[in-house]
C-alpha positions as CSV (number, residue, x, y, z in Angstrom):
1,M,85.5,86.3,123.1
2,H,89.1,86.5,124.1
3,E,91.3,89.2,125.6
4,L,94.9,88.6,124.5
5,L,97.8,90.9,124.7
6,N,95.5,93.7,125.8
7,V,93.4,93.3,122.6
8,L,89.7,92.1,122.8
9,Y,88.9,89.6,120.0
10,V,85.1,89.2,119.5
11,Q,84.1,86.2,117.3
12,T,80.6,85.6,118.6
13,Q,78.3,86.3,115.7
14,G,75.6,88.8,116.5
15,A,77.5,90.4,119.4
16,V,77.1,94.1,120.0
17,L,79.8,96.2,121.8
18,H,78.5,99.2,123.8
19,L,80.3,102.0,125.6
20,E,79.2,102.3,129.2
21,H,81.2,105.1,130.9
22,D,84.8,103.7,130.8
23,T,83.8,100.1,130.1
24,V,83.1,98.0,127.0
25,R,80.0,95.9,127.4
26,V,79.5,93.0,125.1
27,S,75.9,91.7,124.6
28,V,74.4,88.9,122.6
29,D,70.6,88.9,122.0
30,G,70.3,91.5,124.7
31,E,72.2,89.5,127.3
32,T,75.4,90.9,128.7
33,K,78.3,88.4,128.2
34,L,81.3,90.4,129.1
35,R,82.5,93.7,130.6
36,V,86.0,95.0,130.1
37,P,87.5,98.3,131.4
38,L,88.6,100.5,128.4
39,L,91.8,101.3,130.3
40,R,92.8,97.7,129.9
41,L,92.4,97.5,126.2
42,G,94.8,98.7,123.5
43,G,92.5,97.6,120.7
44,I,89.4,95.7,119.6
45,V,89.2,93.2,116.7
46,A,85.8,92.2,115.4
47,L,85.4,89.1,113.3
48,G,82.3,88.7,111.1
49,Q,78.8,90.0,112.2
50,V,79.9,92.0,115.2
51,T,78.6,95.5,115.8
52,L,80.3,98.4,117.6
53,T,78.1,101.3,118.6
54,P,79.1,104.8,117.2
55,F,79.8,106.1,120.7
56,L,82.3,103.3,121.2
57,I,84.0,103.9,117.9
58,Q,84.3,107.6,118.6
59,R,85.7,107.0,122.0
60,C,88.3,104.5,120.8
61,A,89.3,106.9,118.0
62,E,89.7,109.8,120.5
63,D,91.9,107.6,122.8
64,G,94.1,106.3,120.0
65,R,92.7,102.8,120.5
66,S,92.8,100.7,117.3
67,L,89.7,99.1,115.9
68,V,90.0,96.3,113.3
69,W,87.3,94.6,111.3
70,L,87.8,91.1,109.8
71,D,85.3,89.0,108.0
72,R,84.1,85.7,109.6
73,N,86.9,83.8,107.8
74,G,89.6,86.2,109.2
75,R,90.2,88.3,106.1
76,F,91.1,91.9,106.7
77,K,88.4,94.5,105.9
78,A,89.2,97.7,107.7
79,R,91.0,99.5,110.5
80,V,90.0,102.7,112.2
81,E,92.4,104.9,114.2
82,G,92.2,108.4,115.6
83,S,94.4,111.4,114.9
84,V,97.3,109.9,117.0
85,R,98.6,107.2,114.8
86,G,101.4,104.8,115.8
87,N,101.5,102.9,112.5
88,V,104.0,105.2,110.9
89,L,106.5,104.6,113.7
90,L,105.8,100.8,113.6
91,R,106.3,100.7,109.8
92,R,109.5,102.8,110.1
93,A,110.8,100.3,112.7
94,Q,109.8,97.5,110.2
95,H,111.9,99.1,107.5
96,L,114.8,99.9,109.7
97,A,115.0,96.2,110.8
98,L,115.2,95.3,107.1
99,S,118.2,97.5,106.8
100,D,119.9,95.8,109.7
101,R,121.4,92.5,108.5
102,D,121.8,91.0,112.0
103,R,118.2,91.9,112.9
104,T,116.9,90.5,109.6
105,A,118.8,87.3,110.1
106,Q,117.6,87.0,113.7
107,I,113.9,87.3,112.8
108,A,114.3,85.0,109.8
109,R,116.1,82.4,112.0
110,Q,113.3,82.4,114.5
111,M,110.7,81.9,111.8
112,V,112.6,79.1,110.1
113,A,113.4,77.4,113.4
114,A,109.6,77.3,114.2
115,K,108.8,76.0,110.8
116,I,111.3,73.2,111.0
117,Q,110.3,72.3,114.6
118,N,106.6,72.2,113.6
119,C,107.3,70.1,110.6
120,R,109.2,67.7,112.8
121,Q,106.2,67.5,115.1
122,V,104.0,66.5,112.1
123,L,106.4,63.8,111.1
124,L,106.6,62.4,114.7
125,R,102.9,62.5,115.1
126,S,102.3,60.7,111.8
127,A,104.9,58.1,112.8
128,R,103.0,57.4,116.0
129,D,99.7,57.2,114.2
130,L,101.1,54.8,111.7
131,A,103.0,52.8,114.3
132,D,106.1,53.5,112.2
133,V,108.5,54.4,115.0
134,D,111.5,52.4,114.1
135,S,114.7,54.5,114.0
136,D,115.4,53.5,110.4
137,S,111.9,54.3,109.1
138,P,111.6,57.1,106.6
139,L,109.6,59.3,108.9
140,A,111.9,58.8,111.9
141,M,115.0,59.4,109.7
142,A,113.5,62.6,108.3
143,A,112.6,63.8,111.8
144,D,116.2,63.2,112.8
145,H,117.5,65.1,109.8
146,L,115.3,68.1,110.7
147,A,116.7,67.9,114.3
148,Q,120.2,68.1,112.9
149,I,119.3,71.1,110.7
150,L,117.8,72.8,113.8
151,S,121.0,72.4,115.7
152,R,123.0,73.9,112.9
153,L,120.6,76.8,112.4
154,K,121.6,78.4,115.7
155,G,125.1,79.1,114.3
156,L,124.0,80.5,110.9
157,Q,124.4,84.3,110.6
158,G,123.7,85.2,107.0
159,I,120.2,85.3,105.5
160,D,121.3,83.2,102.5
161,E,122.6,80.5,104.9
162,I,119.3,80.5,106.8
163,R,117.4,80.2,103.5
164,G,119.6,77.3,102.5
165,A,118.8,75.5,105.8
166,E,115.1,76.1,105.2
167,G,115.3,74.7,101.7
168,E,117.2,71.6,102.9
169,A,114.6,71.0,105.6
170,A,111.8,71.4,103.1
171,R,113.3,68.8,100.8
172,A,113.8,66.3,103.6
173,Y,110.2,66.9,104.8
174,F,108.4,66.7,101.5
175,G,110.7,63.8,100.5
176,V,108.8,61.6,103.0
177,F,105.4,63.4,102.9
178,G,103.8,60.6,101.0
179,H,104.7,58.2,103.8
180,M,102.2,60.1,106.0
181,I,99.3,59.2,103.6
182,R,97.8,55.9,104.4
183,G,94.4,56.2,102.6
184,D,94.3,55.8,98.8
185,R,98.0,56.2,98.6
186,P,98.4,55.5,94.9
187,E,95.7,58.2,94.2
188,F,97.5,60.8,96.3
189,V,101.1,60.1,95.6
190,L,103.3,63.2,96.2
191,D,106.6,63.2,94.4
192,G,108.1,66.4,96.0
193,R,106.4,69.8,96.2
194,T,105.2,71.2,93.0
195,R,103.6,74.7,92.6
196,R,102.3,77.0,89.9
197,P,100.7,74.7,89.0
198,P,100.4,71.7,91.4
199,R,100.9,68.5,89.4
200,D,99.1,66.0,91.6
201,R,96.2,65.8,94.0
202,A,98.2,66.1,97.2
203,N,99.9,69.2,96.0
204,A,96.6,70.6,94.9
205,V,95.3,70.4,98.4
206,L,98.4,71.9,99.9
207,S,98.5,74.8,97.5
208,F,94.8,75.6,98.2
209,L,95.4,75.4,102.0
210,Y,98.6,77.5,101.8
211,A,96.6,80.2,100.0
212,L,94.1,80.3,102.9
213,V,96.9,80.5,105.5
214,R,98.6,83.2,103.5
215,G,95.4,85.3,103.6
216,E,95.1,84.8,107.3
217,C,98.7,86.0,107.9
218,A,98.3,89.0,105.6
219,S,95.1,90.0,107.5
220,A,96.8,89.6,110.9
221,L,99.7,91.8,109.8
222,E,97.3,94.5,108.4
223,G,95.4,94.3,111.6
224,V,98.4,95.4,113.7
225,G,99.6,98.0,111.2
226,L,102.5,96.1,109.7
227,D,103.2,96.2,105.9
228,P,102.7,92.6,104.5
229,Q,104.9,93.5,101.6
230,V,108.1,94.1,103.6
231,G,109.5,90.8,104.9
232,Y,112.8,89.4,106.2
233,L,113.0,85.7,105.1
234,H,111.4,86.1,101.7
235,A,113.1,88.6,99.3
236,L,111.1,91.7,98.4
237,R,109.4,91.7,95.0
238,P,106.7,93.9,93.5
239,G,103.3,92.6,94.5
240,R,104.7,89.9,96.8
241,P,103.4,89.8,100.4
242,A,106.9,88.9,101.7
243,L,106.1,89.4,105.4
244,A,102.8,87.3,105.1
245,L,104.9,84.6,103.5
246,D,107.4,84.8,106.3
247,L,104.7,84.5,109.0
248,M,102.9,81.7,107.3
249,E,106.0,79.5,107.4
250,E,105.4,78.9,111.1
251,F,101.8,77.8,110.4
252,R,102.1,75.7,107.2
253,P,102.7,72.4,109.1
254,V,100.0,73.1,111.7
255,L,97.2,74.7,109.7
256,A,97.8,73.2,106.3
257,D,99.9,70.1,106.1
258,R,98.4,68.2,109.0
259,L,94.9,69.1,107.8
260,A,95.7,67.9,104.3
261,I,96.9,64.6,105.7
262,T,93.8,64.1,107.8
263,L,91.4,64.9,104.9
264,I,93.1,62.4,102.7
265,N,93.6,59.7,105.3
266,R,89.9,59.9,106.4
267,R,88.8,59.8,102.8
268,Q,87.0,63.1,103.1
269,L,88.8,64.0,99.9
270,R,88.6,61.5,97.1
271,P,89.8,61.4,93.5
272,E,86.4,62.8,92.2
273,H,87.1,66.0,94.2
274,F,89.8,66.9,91.7
275,E,90.0,67.8,88.0
276,S,92.8,68.2,85.4
277,A,93.5,71.6,83.8
278,P,95.4,72.6,80.7
279,G,99.2,72.4,81.2
280,G,99.2,69.4,83.5
281,A,97.7,71.2,86.5
282,V,95.6,69.4,89.0
283,L,93.0,71.4,90.8
284,L,90.2,70.9,93.4
285,T,86.7,70.9,92.1
286,E,84.1,73.3,93.6
287,E,82.9,70.4,95.9
288,G,86.5,69.7,96.8
289,R,87.2,73.3,97.7
290,K,84.0,73.4,99.8
291,T,85.1,70.3,101.7
292,V,88.5,71.8,102.5
293,I,87.1,75.2,103.5
294,V,84.6,73.6,106.0
295,A,87.4,71.5,107.5
296,Y,89.7,74.5,107.7
297,Q,87.2,76.6,109.5
298,K,86.7,73.8,112.1
299,R,90.4,73.4,112.5
300,K,90.7,77.1,113.3
301,E,88.3,76.7,116.1
302,E,90.4,74.0,117.9
303,E,92.0,75.3,121.0
304,I,95.8,75.2,121.7
305,Q,98.0,76.2,124.6
306,H,100.0,79.2,123.5
307,R,103.5,78.9,124.8
308,V,104.1,82.7,125.3
309,L,100.7,83.7,126.6
310,R,100.4,80.5,128.6
311,Q,96.7,80.3,128.0
312,K,94.4,78.5,125.6
313,L,93.1,80.1,122.5
314,P,91.6,79.1,119.1
315,I,94.4,78.2,116.7
316,G,92.8,80.6,114.2
317,L,93.8,83.5,116.4
318,A,97.4,82.4,116.6
319,P,98.5,84.3,113.4
320,H,97.0,87.5,114.9
321,I,98.9,86.9,118.2
322,Q,102.2,86.3,116.4
323,A,101.7,89.5,114.3
324,R,101.3,91.5,117.5
325,L,104.4,89.8,119.1
326,L,106.4,90.6,115.9
327,A,105.2,94.2,116.2
328,R,106.3,94.4,119.8
329,H,109.7,93.0,118.9
330,L,110.1,95.6,116.1
331,R,109.2,98.3,118.6
332,N,111.9,96.9,120.9
333,D,109.4,95.9,123.5
334,L,110.6,92.3,123.2
335,K,114.3,91.4,122.8
336,T,113.6,88.6,120.3
337,Y,110.6,87.5,118.3
338,P,109.0,84.5,120.0
339,S,107.9,82.4,117.0
340,F,105.0,80.0,117.1
341,L,105.7,76.4,118.2
342,Y,103.0,73.8,118.2
343,R,102.9,71.1,120.8
């Protein structure tokens, strides 16, 4: 159970939330675990098997306090709000920001900068793990290249220029991705990033993990009342969750790339966990998907220090925190959007 940005997140399975006068009482197996004054809460997010009593739901609806239900894996299920709804104003602000070129570029720049910085951290950590820290090593050179792109990014104003910098960084990053794989390297060679369909085992793992992260980000945006379809970095297309794709850029290196490298290097994923499909696609088998999902869920439980909140929280909650920070920026409560940086 975590109280973050005036929102109570309850992940403990079997927890029951009661209304006691002006306080939320959280109990597990009949034992009180937490009491929080309602006045302090702007919303409640319940993940998985978490029960809210009818009296609490009614009180929150009357007060205009949002209630969000996610499944245990963090996928959005429902949101309940009373007659006073703030989402229409938030979504209007979201659309107005899209019409403002400078604001769009500012948000996109923050997201791209976080992605590049987080990718650079993955490269530097892998270089340390592999004792490959020479300045002329591929990983060190790629990390230096990303640092140069970051320094240029600050001066880029147009969205097309920002997208170009993101593309250059991605090519540099994936150009050396294979150097971070030390186990069964011939079996998991990655010759650049291939999608729709993935053409090798490493890309198959990445594509599957990216789909999981995208779902997390879409749920986080739905939970705060933002439209996942209206983004800033990714162009708008029918049926495309542009804002979810925007948000997930910050989390790809942390939640997906690093986990893929770990699963391969520890030989938790082996060639028999993959199968070939018509058209040259390489996909995870059912057993392979199960292995990845179990590891992904464990990864989400690992605690990190959030640089904005200055407190520890499970990394699986980070997309929800970032969605709320983005909503605050769009409402002009924050001057700039503070993107997610992993340390």
